[in-house]
N, C-alpha and C positions, 0 to 999 in steps of 0.2 A: 626443684619442682617446676620452676618457670622453664628451665632448659628442657625438661621432659615434655612439657606441654608444646613447646616449639617443635620438638622432634615429631610428636604425635600429629601436629598440624601439618607438617611437611609430608608425613606418610599419608595422611588423609587426602591432601591435595593431589599427590601423585597417584594414589589409588583411584581417585575420582576421574582423573585424566585417563588412566588406563581403562576404566570401565567405559568411558565415552568412546575411546579409540576402539576397544574390543567390539562394542556394539556395532559401530559402523563397519568394522572389518568383517565381523561375523555375517552381517547382512550382505555385504559386497561379495564375500566368498560363496554364500548360498546362491546368490543371483548368478554368479559365474558358473557354478556347477549346473544350475538349472538350464542356462543357455547352452551348455555343453551336453545336455541331456543325460547328465549323471544324476538322475533323480534321487536315487536312494542315498547317495552320499550327501547330496544337498540337504535332504531332510534330516538324516541322522546326525550330521554334524551340527546343524542348527538346533535341533532338539537337545543335544548334549550341552551346547553352550547355554541354552536357556536353563537347563538343570543346574549348571555351574553358577550362573548369575541370576538365580531365581528371584532375588530381591529387586532386580532392575525392571520396573514395570514397562518402561519404554521398549525394552528388548522383547517383552511379551507382545507389545503392540506390533513391532516389526515382524515377529515370528508369525503372528496371525495373518498379517497382510501377505506374508510369503506363502503360507500353507494354502491360502485362497488361490494364489496363482499356480501353485504346484499341485493343486487338487489333492491335498493330503489333510483335508479338514477333519475327517473321521479319526485319523491317526492323532491329530492334535487334540481332538476331543478326548480320546482315550488317555493321552498324556496328562491332561488336566484332571481327569477323574482319578487317575493313579496318585496324583499329588493333592487331592482334595483335602486330606487331613493334615497337611503340612502346617505345623504349629506356627502361628504368627503371620501366615500368608493367606489367610482366608479371603482377604480383599482381592488378591490376585486371582484366585480361583473364580470368584464371581465376576470379576472384570473380564477375564478371558472367556468365560462361558457366554457372557452377554455380547462381547465383541464377535465371537464366533457365530452367534445367532444372527448377527447383523450381516456379516460379510460372506459366510459360506455354509452355514447349517440352517436348515429350515426351522424357524422358531417363531412363535407368535409374538406380536409386539408386547403383550402383557408379560410374557416370560422374559423377554429382553430387558424390559423395564424392571422387573423383579430382581433379576441378577445384578443390574447396576445399582439398584437401591440397596441391596444387601452389601455390595462392595463398598458403598458410601457409608453404610452403618459401621463397617469395620475400619474404614479409613476416611473419616469425614473431611480431612484436610489434604487429601491427595489430589493434586491439581489435575493430573492426567485423567483420572477416573471421572471427575466431574466435567472436565472439558469434553471428553469423549461422549459422556452421557448427554450433556447439553446439546452437542452437535447432532446426536441421533434424534433427540426429541425435536430439534428444529427441523430435521428432515421429515419427521412424522407430522410436522405442522402443529405440534403441541406446544404452542408458544408460551403459554402461561407457565407450564411445568419447566420448560427450557429456561425461561427467564429466572426462575428461582435458583437454578444451578449456576447461571452466569452471575447473578447477584452475589451468591456465596463465593464464587471465584474472584469477583471484584474485591471482596474483602481480603481474600488471600493474597491477591496480587493486583493492585490497582494500576499497574504499569504494563499490563498485558494487552497488546494490540488485538490479539485474537478475541479476547474476552470483550473488548470494546466493540468490535465489529459484530459479534453475536448479540450483544446487548442492543446495539442499534437496530439490527434486523428484527429481533423479537419485539422491541418496543414499537417499531414502525408497523409491523404486522398486526399488532394489537391496537393500533390507532393512536399510540402515544408519540405523535410526530415530533413534538418539541424535545422530548427525551431522546428520541432517535438522533436528532440533529446534534444534541449536546454530546452524545457518545461518539459520534463521528468526528466532531471537533476535537475531542480528547484524543481520539485515535490519530488525528492529523499531527498531534504534537509528539507522537511516538514513532519509532521505526516499525513499519508494518510490511507484511508480505503481500504478494499478489492475491493470495486467497483471502486475506483480510480485506483488501480493497474491493474484491469482487462482492463480498458480503455487504460491505458498506454501500456499494453502488446499487445493490438490490434494495437495500433499505431506502436509499434516496429516490429510487424509481417509484417506490410505494408512496413516499411522502410527496413527491412532485406530482404524481398523477392524482393525488387526493384534492389538489386545488383546482383541478379542471374537470368540470362535469361534462363528460363526453360519452357518446355511444361506444360500444365495445370495439367496433371496427376502427374507430379513430384511435382508441387507446392502444390497440395492437400495432397500429402504424406509427404511433407517436414517437417511440424511441428510435425506430428505423429512420424516420424523417429527420429527427434531431441529429442522429449520427451522420447522415448525409450532409447536413449543414455544418455541424461543428467539428467533425472529425475527418470525414472524407472529402471535404471542400467541394461539394457538388450542389451548391444552392439552386442552380437553375433547374436541375433534375428534380430536386425536392419541391421546388415551387410548382412544377407541372403536376406532381402527385397531389399537392395541397389544393390546387385550383380544381382538380377533378373531384376531390372530396367536398370542396365548398359548393360545387354545383349540386351535389347530392344532399348535403346537410345544411345548406344556407348559412345562417349567421352563428355558427357554433364558435364561441370565443376562442377555444383552443386552436382552431384552424386559422383564425385571423392572426392569432399570436405568432404561429409558426410562419405564416405568410409574411408578416411584417419582418420577421427575422431573416427570411430568405431575401426579401427586398433590400433590407439594410446591407446584407453582405454582397449584393450586386450594385451597391452604391445609389439605390433609388430611395433616398432618405425621406423625401416629401411624401411619396406614396406609402412608405413604411410607417411614417408618423400618422397618416390618415387611418391606416389599418389598426394601429395601436390605439387610437382614440375612438375606434368604432367597436371596441370589444364589449362594451356594456359593463356588467357587474363582475368582471373577473377580479379575483382577490389580489390585493397588493402583497399578500403573503406568498405569492407564487414566484419562485425563483426565476422561472423562465420569463415571466413578465418583466421582472426587474432587469434581468440580463439584456433582454431585447430592447427595453426602453433605454438602457444605458448606452448600447451601441448606436441607437437611433439619435439620441441627444448629442452624442459625440459627433455624429455625422452632420448634424445641423449646427455645429460649433457652439453647443451649450455644454462646455466641458464640466463645470461644477455639477450640473444636474446629472450628467452622464456618470461621473465618478460616484456620486451618491447612490445611484441606482445599481451600479456594479458592486459597490460595497454591500448593499442590501442583498444582492443576489448571492454573494458569498456567505453572508450571515444565514441565509435561508438554505443554502446548499454548499457546504464546505468542500464539496468535490467538484465544483464548477471550474474546471481547469482553465478555460479561456478567460474567465474574469480575472484570475490571478495574473495571467500573462499581460493582458491589456493594462490592468492597473499598475503593474510594475513599471511599464514603459511610461505611463502618465506620471507616476510618482518620481521617477528619475528625471523627467523633463521639468518637474517642479522642484527638483533638488531636495525631495523629502526622502532621504536615504533610509531612515528606519522603517518607514512603511514599504519602501521598495524592497528592502531586505526580507521583510516578513512575507510579502507577496511572492517573491522569487523562491523563498524557502519552501512554501507550501506548493507552489507550482512544480518545483523539481521533485517533490515527493510523488507527484502524480505523473510527471513526465521526466523520468530519470535519464533518458538518453538525449535530451536537448542540450548538446554541448555548448552551443552559443549562449544560451541563457545561464548555464552553469558557470561559464567563464565570466559573464557579466556579474553574476552573484559573487564570484570570487573577487572581482575588482572592487565591488562595493565593500566587501569585508576588509579588503586591504586598506581602503580609504578610512575605514573605521579602526584600523590598527588591530583587527582581529586575525592575527597571522595564522594561528593554528586552524581556525575554521576555514580561512581562505585556502590554506594548503590542502585541506581535505577535498575541496572542490576541484582543484587542478589535478590532484592525484586520482580522483574519481574519473575524470575525463581520460587520463592516460591509462588507467586500469581497463577502461572500456575500449579505448582506441589508442594504443601506445604511440602511434605516429601523428596524433592529432596536433596540428600546429598551435591551436588555441591553448591546449593544455601545456604545451612546451613554453609558449609565451608567458602563460600564467605563472609557471615555475620561475621563469626569468624575472618577472615582476616581483614575485615573492622574495627572491634572494636579493634583489635590488633594495627592497624595503628593509630586509635584514641588515644589509650593508649600511644603509642610512641610519639605522637604529643602533649600530655597533659603536661602542665607545672605545673598544680595544682595536688598535690599528691592524694587528694581525688577523683578528676575526673579521674585521671589515674587508680586508683584502681577499680573504677566502670566500666570503659571501659574494663579493663583487665579481670574482673570477667565475664562480658558478653561475651567476646571473648572466654574464656575457656568453658563457658556453651555451646556455639554454636559448638565449636570444639569437645567437648566430646560427644555431641549429634550426630554429624556426624560420629565419629568413632564407636559409638555404633550401628548406623544404617548400617554401611558398614565396618566392622572391617578388612576385607581382602583387602580393596582397597589401593593399593600401592601409587596411586597418592595422595590420601588424607593423607596417612601417611607421605609422603615426604613433603607435604605442611606444615603439622603441625610441622614436625621436623625443616623445614626451618624457621618457624616463631620464633623459639627459645624463647618462652615466658613461664613464670611460675609465679605463685603467690608468692609474697614476704610477 
């Protein structure tokens, strides 16, 4: 009996893998035929595959996306009508009809919603149906109804980053700002996609703007100005825009806040502190206020106060990328490695291509003897940029630590050899890099 169960499990695993492979392959082939203008073959083969794997709801999703691009929506609609009475697949019929009504067939909102509601009646625990319906309701700005779908999905899968981001967006849109923050923080502890991050950013924009009572012209300019300061590194240009707005709107707290931020980034900390203290009744629960204050207090050599405010900024806005980076440097200087690790981990989730910070994170993990996690950081650098000298040095450091930890002489020698190979490669690629030289010297390893 046990042997039979094992065999069945293996068959199931391989059949699942095959379904996943077929789905991707089917979609890829259809796209290729479409690009070659072999329209009929593209459609008929895709439809045939959907018939063959009718139980795979994600294949239906891909099929409907395809027919929208191929302008074969009416054909797809007929296909689903022909399969309407397929026993046990009622949920797929209503899901497909609803999705067709969104992407390529003229259908009123109420009819789209009715189709999805019926699909959920037949398959209340189907993740894809609820996720798609919730996302559509969000697009319709029906946040209360969308929230119900995502709360149900959260019970089905509390580790879905997509669900977290939608919960954050719906909560923020409904004015539940603290809940929105909490969902974003939970998302930050998961692996999330760019789409998830975009939704979370929308939620945080709503939350952050709520703490600043400003005219619409300022609100519309607010994000643009902040991007100029925090992302584009153009504080002087941002300051010019802010000063023009201040002339028009006088003592609006939000403008003084941004002006103080711009001043701090150009090193004018005394003037920045004056602006910060001239804001009046701006809320301490505003992440931008905390971030700006943190930068200013660091600038006037009040490090403890600066750190406290930056930590508060992250608590209020878990996506405030610059706060993580600055705090990680401060924690490292204070030899507070656990806090530095945490700050860098979150920072790298938001800034995945910062190889220097990822290398630093890997070094911290090595110091804590977290070899597997450190290895992932260096491998990630090399996956993005195979010739990156920091990634190569990181691997050399990793194998040096493996060698030190090895009790078996043969294993130690193998790890030592690999370490030296990586380090020699790195120094050949970048012979004048003093950082690499000092790291290699600090390792103090040699072949015996």
